[in-house]
C-alpha angles and dihedrals in degrees: 000000000000125000096258093052091048091048091051090050091051090047090051091052092046091048092053091050090047091051092051090050089050091053090053091049091049090050090053092047093048090051093048118014091185086076089080091061092079094057118112116239094218093042092050092048094048091047089051092050093047093050089051086053090053089050090055090050092049089051093049091048092048091238101159097180095052092043094050097043093042096066091070089056091048090052093048095052092044090054091045090052094048092046092049091047092049091049090051094048099041104031133097119258090265092051091046090056090052092056100043126359 
């Protein structure tokens, strides 16, 4: 087994674990949407951008599992970023402090 094949196998395994973690996060957010209020705007945006970078790398490597499962993570962090930004722009001063000190 060459290094690229081993790397793709490790990436597949990591993508599956990441997807399971995402499902657990989604479950928590669906149960209590106020959980998103504590997310950092900058942190959510940077996480979104980095996950898009991973998606590009998965595509270039031809890693189908990582590429397919990663789009759910991209969507989650994009929504978290938009929600945090909207809370910051629309909220009262107290709510704004809750989103980003």
